[in-house]
ChimeraX commands (.cxc) that place a marker at each C-alpha (Angstrom):
marker #1 position 168.22,169.67,124.45 radius 0.5
marker #1 position 165.74,166.75,124.07 radius 0.5
marker #1 position 164.68,166.64,127.53 radius 0.5
marker #1 position 164.22,170.10,127.76 radius 0.5
marker #1 position 161.89,170.17,125.06 radius 0.5
marker #1 position 160.07,166.96,126.74 radius 0.5
marker #1 position 159.58,169.09,129.69 radius 0.5
marker #1 position 157.84,172.11,127.83 radius 0.5
marker #1 position 155.08,169.98,126.45 radius 0.5
marker #1 position 152.02,169.46,128.75 radius 0.5
marker #1 position 151.52,166.20,130.10 radius 0.5
marker #1 position 147.73,164.87,129.96 radius 0.5
marker #1 position 146.60,162.72,132.70 radius 0.5
marker #1 position 146.12,158.82,131.84 radius 0.5
marker #1 position 142.60,157.68,131.60 radius 0.5
marker #1 position 141.80,154.61,133.44 radius 0.5
marker #1 position 140.30,151.34,131.38 radius 0.5
marker #1 position 136.55,152.52,132.28 radius 0.5
marker #1 position 137.04,155.75,131.04 radius 0.5
marker #1 position 138.79,154.51,127.79 radius 0.5
marker #1 position 135.55,152.30,127.34 radius 0.5
marker #1 position 133.26,155.23,127.83 radius 0.5
marker #1 position 134.89,156.95,125.41 radius 0.5
marker #1 position 134.85,154.46,122.81 radius 0.5
marker #1 position 131.34,153.59,123.56 radius 0.5
marker #1 position 130.60,157.79,122.58 radius 0.5
marker #1 position 132.30,157.75,119.82 radius 0.5
marker #1 position 130.62,154.07,118.40 radius 0.5
marker #1 position 127.36,155.98,119.65 radius 0.5
marker #1 position 127.74,158.98,117.69 radius 0.5
marker #1 position 128.81,156.97,114.68 radius 0.5
marker #1 position 125.45,154.85,114.76 radius 0.5
marker #1 position 123.68,158.00,115.57 radius 0.5
marker #1 position 124.54,159.71,112.30 radius 0.5
marker #1 position 124.03,156.44,110.19 radius 0.5
marker #1 position 120.53,156.16,111.45 radius 0.5
marker #1 position 119.08,158.98,109.18 radius 0.5
marker #1 position 120.80,157.69,105.77 radius 0.5
marker #1 position 119.77,154.34,106.81 radius 0.5
marker #1 position 115.86,155.26,107.36 radius 0.5
marker #1 position 116.00,157.36,104.19 radius 0.5
marker #1 position 117.33,154.48,102.09 radius 0.5
marker #1 position 114.62,152.11,103.33 radius 0.5
marker #1 position 111.86,155.00,102.59 radius 0.5
marker #1 position 113.22,155.12,99.06 radius 0.5
marker #1 position 113.09,151.36,98.59 radius 0.5
marker #1 position 109.46,151.25,99.86 radius 0.5
marker #1 position 108.74,154.04,97.21 radius 0.5
marker #1 position 110.70,152.19,94.47 radius 0.5
marker #1 position 108.65,149.03,95.19 radius 0.5
marker #1 position 105.26,150.96,95.15 radius 0.5
marker #1 position 106.32,152.82,91.68 radius 0.5
marker #1 position 107.21,149.28,90.41 radius 0.5
marker #1 position 103.81,147.75,90.97 radius 0.5
marker #1 position 102.19,151.16,89.69 radius 0.5
marker #1 position 104.42,150.81,86.28 radius 0.5
marker #1 position 103.14,147.24,85.98 radius 0.5
marker #1 position 99.84,148.01,86.42 radius 0.5
marker #1 position 100.13,150.63,83.75 radius 0.5
marker #1 position 101.98,148.52,81.51 radius 0.5
marker #1 position 99.11,145.93,81.86 radius 0.5
marker #1 position 96.48,148.76,81.04 radius 0.5
marker #1 position 98.56,150.00,78.10 radius 0.5
marker #1 position 98.60,146.49,76.70 radius 0.5
marker #1 position 94.76,146.48,76.84 radius 0.5
marker #1 position 94.46,149.63,74.96 radius 0.5
marker #1 position 96.72,149.01,72.38 radius 0.5
marker #1 position 94.71,145.67,71.82 radius 0.5
marker #1 position 91.51,147.61,71.72 radius 0.5
marker #1 position 93.23,150.18,69.22 radius 0.5
marker #1 position 93.97,147.13,66.94 radius 0.5
marker #1 position 90.37,146.01,67.04 radius 0.5
marker #1 position 89.05,149.59,66.35 radius 0.5
marker #1 position 91.44,149.66,63.57 radius 0.5
marker #1 position 89.57,146.26,62.01 radius 0.5
marker #1 position 86.62,146.87,59.70 radius 0.5
marker #1 position 84.86,143.68,60.44 radius 0.5
marker #1 position 85.18,144.52,64.23 radius 0.5
marker #1 position 83.44,148.14,63.47 radius 0.5
marker #1 position 81.05,146.53,61.40 radius 0.5
marker #1 position 79.84,143.88,64.10 radius 0.5
marker #1 position 79.74,146.69,66.69 radius 0.5
marker #1 position 77.89,148.95,64.50 radius 0.5
marker #1 position 75.35,146.08,64.15 radius 0.5
marker #1 position 75.21,145.49,67.73 radius 0.5
marker #1 position 74.84,149.07,69.50 radius 0.5
marker #1 position 73.14,151.01,66.36 radius 0.5
marker #1 position 71.04,148.24,64.42 radius 0.5
marker #1 position 73.61,148.95,61.09 radius 0.5
marker #1 position 72.07,146.84,58.16 radius 0.5
marker #1 position 73.50,146.85,54.84 radius 0.5
marker #1 position 71.24,147.93,51.69 radius 0.5
marker #1 position 69.17,144.81,50.87 radius 0.5
marker #1 position 69.08,143.20,54.42 radius 0.5
marker #1 position 66.23,143.06,56.49 radius 0.5
marker #1 position 66.28,143.40,60.34 radius 0.5
marker #1 position 64.13,141.51,62.70 radius 0.5
marker #1 position 63.80,142.53,66.10 radius 0.5
marker #1 position 62.88,139.72,68.74 radius 0.5
marker #1 position 60.90,141.01,71.77 radius 0.5
marker #1 position 61.65,139.04,74.99 radius 0.5
marker #1 position 58.96,137.51,76.65 radius 0.5
marker #1 position 56.74,138.61,78.75 radius 0.5
marker #1 position 56.91,137.81,82.50 radius 0.5
marker #1 position 54.68,135.20,84.20 radius 0.5
marker #1 position 52.78,137.96,86.45 radius 0.5
marker #1 position 51.74,139.84,83.29 radius 0.5
marker #1 position 50.73,136.35,81.67 radius 0.5
marker #1 position 47.91,135.63,84.33 radius 0.5
marker #1 position 45.77,138.50,83.39 radius 0.5
marker #1 position 45.59,142.16,83.41 radius 0.5
marker #1 position 45.59,143.70,86.88 radius 0.5
marker #1 position 42.56,145.91,87.75 radius 0.5
marker #1 position 43.46,149.08,89.27 radius 0.5
marker #1 position 41.14,149.90,92.14 radius 0.5
marker #1 position 40.29,152.96,92.88 radius 0.5
marker #1 position 40.87,154.57,96.21 radius 0.5
marker #1 position 37.98,155.16,98.49 radius 0.5
marker #1 position 36.87,159.06,98.03 radius 0.5
marker #1 position 38.14,161.20,100.91 radius 0.5
marker #1 position 35.47,162.93,102.79 radius 0.5
marker #1 position 36.27,166.67,102.95 radius 0.5
marker #1 position 36.28,167.70,106.94 radius 0.5
marker #1 position 34.98,170.88,107.94 radius 0.5
marker #1 position 37.67,173.45,110.14 radius 0.5
marker #1 position 35.23,172.61,113.22 radius 0.5
marker #1 position 35.32,168.84,112.58 radius 0.5
marker #1 position 39.29,168.81,112.34 radius 0.5
marker #1 position 39.35,171.03,114.99 radius 0.5
marker #1 position 37.43,168.91,117.29 radius 0.5
marker #1 position 39.07,165.82,116.17 radius 0.5
marker #1 position 42.37,167.37,117.06 radius 0.5
marker #1 position 41.71,168.00,120.64 radius 0.5
marker #1 position 40.20,164.64,121.02 radius 0.5
marker #1 position 36.23,165.53,121.37 radius 0.5
marker link #1:1,2 radius 0.2
marker link #1:2,3 radius 0.2
marker link #1:3,4 radius 0.2
marker link #1:4,5 radius 0.2
marker link #1:5,6 radius 0.2
marker link #1:6,7 radius 0.2
marker link #1:7,8 radius 0.2
marker link #1:8,9 radius 0.2
marker link #1:9,10 radius 0.2
marker link #1:10,11 radius 0.2
marker link #1:11,12 radius 0.2
marker link #1:12,13 radius 0.2
marker link #1:13,14 radius 0.2
marker link #1:14,15 radius 0.2
marker link #1:15,16 radius 0.2
marker link #1:16,17 radius 0.2
marker link #1:17,18 radius 0.2
marker link #1:18,19 radius 0.2
marker link #1:19,20 radius 0.2
marker link #1:20,21 radius 0.2
marker link #1:21,22 radius 0.2
marker link #1:22,23 radius 0.2
marker link #1:23,24 radius 0.2
marker link #1:24,25 radius 0.2
marker link #1:25,26 radius 0.2
marker link #1:26,27 radius 0.2
marker link #1:27,28 radius 0.2
marker link #1:28,29 radius 0.2
marker link #1:29,30 radius 0.2
marker link #1:30,31 radius 0.2
marker link #1:31,32 radius 0.2
marker link #1:32,33 radius 0.2
marker link #1:33,34 radius 0.2
marker link #1:34,35 radius 0.2
marker link #1:35,36 radius 0.2
marker link #1:36,37 radius 0.2
marker link #1:37,38 radius 0.2
marker link #1:38,39 radius 0.2
marker link #1:39,40 radius 0.2
marker link #1:40,41 radius 0.2
marker link #1:41,42 radius 0.2
marker link #1:42,43 radius 0.2
marker link #1:43,44 radius 0.2
marker link #1:44,45 radius 0.2
marker link #1:45,46 radius 0.2
marker link #1:46,47 radius 0.2
marker link #1:47,48 radius 0.2
marker link #1:48,49 radius 0.2
marker link #1:49,50 radius 0.2
marker link #1:50,51 radius 0.2
marker link #1:51,52 radius 0.2
marker link #1:52,53 radius 0.2
marker link #1:53,54 radius 0.2
marker link #1:54,55 radius 0.2
marker link #1:55,56 radius 0.2
marker link #1:56,57 radius 0.2
marker link #1:57,58 radius 0.2
marker link #1:58,59 radius 0.2
marker link #1:59,60 radius 0.2
marker link #1:60,61 radius 0.2
marker link #1:61,62 radius 0.2
marker link #1:62,63 radius 0.2
marker link #1:63,64 radius 0.2
marker link #1:64,65 radius 0.2
marker link #1:65,66 radius 0.2
marker link #1:66,67 radius 0.2
marker link #1:67,68 radius 0.2
marker link #1:68,69 radius 0.2
marker link #1:69,70 radius 0.2
marker link #1:70,71 radius 0.2
marker link #1:71,72 radius 0.2
marker link #1:72,73 radius 0.2
marker link #1:73,74 radius 0.2
marker link #1:74,75 radius 0.2
marker link #1:75,76 radius 0.2
marker link #1:76,77 radius 0.2
marker link #1:77,78 radius 0.2
marker link #1:78,79 radius 0.2
marker link #1:79,80 radius 0.2
marker link #1:80,81 radius 0.2
marker link #1:81,82 radius 0.2
marker link #1:82,83 radius 0.2
marker link #1:83,84 radius 0.2
marker link #1:84,85 radius 0.2
marker link #1:85,86 radius 0.2
marker link #1:86,87 radius 0.2
marker link #1:87,88 radius 0.2
marker link #1:88,89 radius 0.2
marker link #1:89,90 radius 0.2
marker link #1:90,91 radius 0.2
marker link #1:91,92 radius 0.2
marker link #1:92,93 radius 0.2
marker link #1:93,94 radius 0.2
marker link #1:94,95 radius 0.2
marker link #1:95,96 radius 0.2
marker link #1:96,97 radius 0.2
marker link #1:97,98 radius 0.2
marker link #1:98,99 radius 0.2
marker link #1:99,100 radius 0.2
marker link #1:100,101 radius 0.2
marker link #1:101,102 radius 0.2
marker link #1:102,103 radius 0.2
marker link #1:103,104 radius 0.2
marker link #1:104,105 radius 0.2
marker link #1:105,106 radius 0.2
marker link #1:106,107 radius 0.2
marker link #1:107,108 radius 0.2
marker link #1:108,109 radius 0.2
marker link #1:109,110 radius 0.2
marker link #1:110,111 radius 0.2
marker link #1:111,112 radius 0.2
marker link #1:112,113 radius 0.2
marker link #1:113,114 radius 0.2
marker link #1:114,115 radius 0.2
marker link #1:115,116 radius 0.2
marker link #1:116,117 radius 0.2
marker link #1:117,118 radius 0.2
marker link #1:118,119 radius 0.2
marker link #1:119,120 radius 0.2
marker link #1:120,121 radius 0.2
marker link #1:121,122 radius 0.2
marker link #1:122,123 radius 0.2
marker link #1:123,124 radius 0.2
marker link #1:124,125 radius 0.2
marker link #1:125,126 radius 0.2
marker link #1:126,127 radius 0.2
marker link #1:127,128 radius 0.2
marker link #1:128,129 radius 0.2
marker link #1:129,130 radius 0.2
marker link #1:130,131 radius 0.2
marker link #1:131,132 radius 0.2
marker link #1:132,133 radius 0.2
marker link #1:133,134 radius 0.2
marker link #1:134,135 radius 0.2
view
């Protein structure tokens, strides 16, 4: 009975060593091709993460500077100093002095005399036409 069941099964031809190697290489190539896309996505995600990390560090530094500025703006002494510098704020009883910068060396040499430009002679239409024609 057993021999009869074996005879009924289809027999596949045996592959040679070269065909087996080609089949193994095709399967390995298929697995490699399937692994390329996830690997590429992983590399892109790592690059995006590093870019976002640098942006985060930059924003944290900026936030630190802004927090320090907020603390300074809440300090009344700092506000008074800024008001004195920008607006010229003074307290009652104080005297303000404005110091003017020294004049430039060119202006110290003496006032420049403006020369009037030479008077422009009006030209008649005929004279202008003849001059245009080169006559």
